[in-house]
KOLLUMKOL-869536 format. One record per residue (C-alpha): residue number from 1; residue in three letters; z, x, y. Coordinates in Angstrom, 1 decimal. Last residue first. Example, Ala and Ser with C-alpha at 12.3 -4.5 7.8 and 13.67 -1.06 7.14 Angstrom:
(2, 'SER', (7.1, 13.7, -1.1))
(1, 'ALA', (7.8, 12.3, -4.5))
//
This chain:
(111, 'VAL', (-40.8, 77.5, 28.0))
(110, 'LEU', (-41.0, 75.8, 25.0))
(109, 'ARG', (-38.4, 72.9, 24.8))
(108, 'GLN', (-34.6, 72.2, 24.3))
(107, 'HIS', (-33.8, 72.2, 27.6))
(106, 'VAL', (-30.7, 74.5, 27.1))
(105, 'TYR', (-32.1, 76.1, 23.9))
(104, 'CYS', (-35.0, 77.6, 25.6))
(103, 'TRP', (-37.4, 78.7, 23.4))
(102, 'ARG', (-40.4, 81.3, 24.0))
(101, 'TRP', (-43.8, 81.5, 22.2))
(100, 'ARG', (-46.2, 84.1, 24.0))
(99, 'SER', (-46.6, 86.3, 20.9))
(98, 'GLY', (-47.9, 89.6, 21.5))
(97, 'THR', (-46.0, 91.7, 19.5))
(96, 'GLU', (-43.9, 89.4, 17.0))
(95, 'VAL', (-40.2, 88.9, 17.8))
(94, 'ASP', (-41.2, 85.0, 18.8))
(93, 'ALA', (-38.8, 84.6, 21.9))
(92, 'VAL', (-35.4, 83.3, 22.5))
(91, 'LEU', (-33.7, 81.9, 25.8))
(90, 'PRO', (-30.4, 80.6, 26.7))
(89, 'HIS', (-27.8, 82.9, 25.7))
(88, 'ASP', (-24.8, 80.6, 25.7))
(87, 'THR', (-23.0, 83.6, 23.2))
(86, 'GLU', (-21.5, 81.9, 20.4))
(85, 'ARG', (-23.9, 78.7, 20.3))
(84, 'TYR', (-27.2, 80.7, 21.4))
(83, 'HIS', (-26.2, 83.2, 18.5))
(82, 'ALA', (-25.9, 80.4, 16.2))
(81, 'ARG', (-29.3, 79.3, 17.2))
(80, 'ALA', (-30.5, 82.7, 16.4))
(79, 'HIS', (-28.9, 82.5, 12.9))
(78, 'GLN', (-30.6, 79.6, 11.7))
(77, 'ASN', (-29.5, 80.0, 8.1))
(76, 'PRO', (-32.1, 78.3, 6.1))
(75, 'SER', (-35.2, 79.5, 8.1))
(74, 'ASP', (-37.3, 77.2, 10.2))
(73, 'ASP', (-34.3, 77.3, 13.2))
(72, 'SER', (-35.4, 81.0, 13.3))
(71, 'CYS', (-33.7, 84.1, 12.0))
(70, 'ALA', (-32.0, 86.5, 14.2))
(69, 'VAL', (-32.9, 89.5, 16.7))
(68, 'TRP', (-30.4, 90.1, 19.6))
(67, 'GLY', (-32.1, 91.9, 22.5))
(66, 'CYS', (-29.4, 90.8, 24.8))
(65, 'THR', (-30.7, 88.2, 27.3))
(64, 'LEU', (-34.4, 87.4, 25.7))
(63, 'CYS', (-32.4, 86.9, 22.5))
(62, 'VAL', (-35.1, 87.7, 20.0))
(61, 'ARG', (-36.4, 85.5, 17.1))
(60, 'LEU', (-37.7, 85.9, 13.8))
(59, 'ASP', (-39.5, 83.5, 11.2))
(58, 'THR', (-39.3, 82.3, 7.7))
(57, 'TRP', (-35.8, 83.9, 6.7))
(56, 'ILE', (-34.6, 85.4, 3.5))
(55, 'ASP', (-30.9, 85.8, 2.1))
(54, 'GLY', (-29.4, 89.1, 0.8))
(53, 'ARG', (-26.1, 88.3, 2.7))
(52, 'VAL', (-26.2, 91.5, 4.5))
(51, 'GLN', (-29.9, 91.1, 5.3))
(50, 'CYS', (-29.6, 87.6, 6.6))
(49, 'GLU', (-26.8, 88.6, 9.1))
(48, 'PRO', (-29.1, 91.5, 10.3))
(47, 'CYS', (-31.9, 89.3, 10.9))
(46, 'GLY', (-34.8, 91.5, 10.9))
(45, 'ASN', (-36.6, 94.7, 12.9))
(44, 'SER', (-33.4, 95.4, 14.8))
(43, 'ARG', (-32.2, 95.5, 18.3))
(42, 'PRO', (-35.4, 94.2, 19.9))
(41, 'THR', (-35.8, 95.9, 23.4))
(40, 'VAL', (-35.3, 93.7, 26.4))
(39, 'PRO', (-37.3, 93.2, 29.4))
(38, 'VAL', (-35.8, 91.6, 32.7))
(37, 'LEU', (-35.5, 87.9, 33.2))
(36, 'GLY', (-34.4, 87.3, 36.7))
(35, 'ASP', (-35.8, 83.6, 36.8))
(34, 'LEU', (-37.0, 82.3, 33.3))
(33, 'HIS', (-33.4, 80.4, 32.8))
(32, 'GLU', (-34.7, 78.4, 35.8))
(31, 'CYS', (-37.3, 76.8, 33.4))
(30, 'HIS', (-40.3, 75.2, 35.2))
(29, 'PRO', (-42.4, 72.7, 33.5))
(28, 'TRP', (-44.7, 74.5, 33.6))
(27, 'HIS', (-44.0, 78.1, 34.7))
(26, 'PRO', (-46.0, 79.6, 37.4))
(25, 'ALA', (-49.0, 81.6, 36.9))
(24, 'SER', (-48.3, 85.4, 37.2))
(23, 'GLY', (-48.3, 86.1, 33.8))
(22, 'ASN', (-51.1, 88.8, 33.5))
(21, 'PRO', (-53.0, 86.8, 31.1))
(20, 'SER', (-52.7, 83.4, 33.0))
(19, 'ILE', (-51.3, 80.9, 31.0))
(18, 'PRO', (-53.1, 77.8, 30.4))
(17, 'PRO', (-51.5, 74.4, 31.4))
(16, 'MET', (-49.4, 72.8, 28.8))
(15, 'SER', (-49.8, 69.2, 27.9))
(14, 'LEU', (-52.2, 69.8, 24.6))
(13, 'SER', (-50.3, 73.1, 23.9))
(12, 'MET', (-47.3, 71.2, 23.3))
(11, 'ASN', (-48.3, 69.1, 20.4))
(10, 'GLN', (-49.8, 72.3, 18.5))
(9, 'ASP', (-46.6, 74.5, 19.2))
(8, 'THR', (-44.3, 71.7, 18.2))
(7, 'ARG', (-46.3, 70.9, 15.1))
(6, 'GLU', (-46.8, 74.4, 14.0))
(5, 'ARG', (-43.1, 75.0, 14.4))
(4, 'GLY', (-41.9, 72.2, 12.3))
(3, 'ALA', (-44.4, 73.4, 9.4))
(2, 'GLY', (-42.6, 76.9, 9.3))
(1, 'MET', (-44.5, 79.8, 10.2))
//
């Protein structure tokens, strides 16, 4: 996990209400991009673009629209952000099982 992400998560956790275990609590602040999301299956277990180039990544993100997996903003190539710029798919999540970390590129915040 990159240092920038740790600081962001730490700061946000102080101002966000607790998330209910079953996910039924309203999202705060609300992000309309969460409306109508359906579960996606990650399409790979690594960043395909980094793998082809022989590069490394820090963290992996999964696109919540199509399941594309790519490296995070803490990684040198930032392929998840490039995927957003190419597709306008607004939401990503941490690819790690059980993680509740989600980011909206449109609103530039955790959701």
